[in-house]
C-alpha positions in Angstrom: -18.0 -1.0 45.3 -16.1 -4.4 45.7 -18.8 -6.4 44.5 -19.2 -4.5 41.2 -15.6 -4.2 40.6 -15.7 -5.4 36.7 -13.0 -3.1 35.3 -10.2 -4.3 37.5 -9.2 -1.1 39.0 -8.0 -2.7 42.3 -5.8 -5.3 40.5 -4.5 -2.9 38.0 -3.3 -0.9 40.8 -1.6 -3.6 42.7 0.0 -4.8 39.6 1.5 -1.3 39.0 2.6 -1.0 42.5 4.3 -4.4 42.1 6.3 -3.3 39.0 7.5 0.0 40.6 8.6 -2.0 43.6 10.4 -4.5 41.4 12.1 -1.7 39.4 13.2 0.1 42.3 14.7 -3.1 43.9 16.6 -3.8 40.8 17.9 -0.4 40.5 19.3 -0.7 44.1 20.7 -4.2 43.6 22.6 -3.2 40.4 23.6 0.1 41.8 25.2 -1.6 44.8 26.8 -4.2 42.5 28.3 -1.5 40.4 29.6 0.6 43.2 33.4 0.9 44.2 34.2 1.2 40.5 32.4 -1.9 39.3 34.0 -4.2 42.3 30.7 -4.1 44.4 30.5 -3.7 48.2 33.5 -4.7 50.4 32.6 -7.4 52.8 33.9 -7.5 56.4 36.6 -9.9 55.1 38.0 -7.1 53.1 37.2 -8.7 49.7 34.4 -7.8 47.4 31.4 -9.8 47.1 31.2 -10.4 43.5 34.8 -10.2 42.3 37.4 -11.9 44.3 40.4 -9.8 44.8 42.8 -12.6 46.1 44.5 -15.1 43.5 42.2 -18.2 44.5 39.1 -16.2 43.2 40.1 -13.6 41.1 37.8 -13.5 37.9 37.9 -9.7 37.1 39.5 -9.0 33.8 42.3 -6.5 33.9 40.8 -4.6 31.1 37.5 -4.9 29.1 37.4 -6.6 25.7 35.2 -6.6 22.7 32.2 -9.0 22.7 33.7 -11.8 20.7 34.3 -15.6 21.0 37.8 -15.0 22.3 36.7 -12.6 25.1 33.6 -14.9 25.9 36.1 -17.8 26.2 38.5 -16.1 28.5 35.5 -14.9 30.7 34.0 -18.3 31.0 37.3 -19.9 31.8 38.2 -17.4 34.6 34.6 -18.1 36.0 35.0 -22.0 35.7 38.5 -21.8 37.5 36.9 -20.0 40.6 37.6 -21.7 44.2 36.0 -21.3 47.5 37.7 -19.5 50.3 39.3 -22.8 51.4 40.5 -23.7 47.8 38.1 -26.1 46.5 36.6 -25.7 43.0 33.4 -24.3 42.7 32.6 -26.4 39.5 30.1 -23.9 38.0 28.6 -25.7 35.0 27.8 -24.5 31.5 24.5 -22.9 32.1 25.9 -19.2 32.3 24.0 -16.2 30.9 25.4 -13.2 29.5 24.1 -9.8 31.0 24.5 -7.0 28.3 23.1 -3.6 27.4 20.7 -3.3 24.5 23.5 -2.1 22.2 25.2 -5.5 22.6 22.1 -7.9 22.7 22.4 -8.8 18.9 26.3 -9.6 19.3 25.4 -11.5 22.6 22.7 -13.6 20.7 25.1 -14.4 17.9 27.6 -15.8 20.3 25.2 -17.7 22.4 22.3 -18.9 20.4 22.8 -21.9 18.1 20.9 -21.7 14.9 19.6 -25.0 13.5 20.1 -25.4 9.7 17.1 -26.2 7.7 
C-alpha cells in the first residue's frame, strides 16, 4: 500500500490535518488577544500584554475611528511613541501592517498601497 501510493492520500490527509491545526491555533491566539474587552490577557505585572495601560506604553485609542488617513496617522504615531518598561524608545520602524476584516480590506489597501502612474 505504501509503495503504490500514487493518489497522494497520505500527503493529502497530513496537509488537511495541518490546516485544521493552524486554524485552531489562530482562533485560540486571536481569542486570547481579544479577551478582556479587546485589551488582551493581563500579565503578572498587572498590565495587558498587547496594549499598555500606563502612560509610557499606552497605545490604545480612547475610541475607534473610521479607516482614513487621519486615523491611520494617529495610530502609527501612537505605536511609534511606545517605550520599553524602563522608558527607552522602542523605535519601531515603518514596516507596519494593517489587520482588517474583509469589509475594510479595500479601504486599507487604498491607504497603504501606492499605485505607480503609467
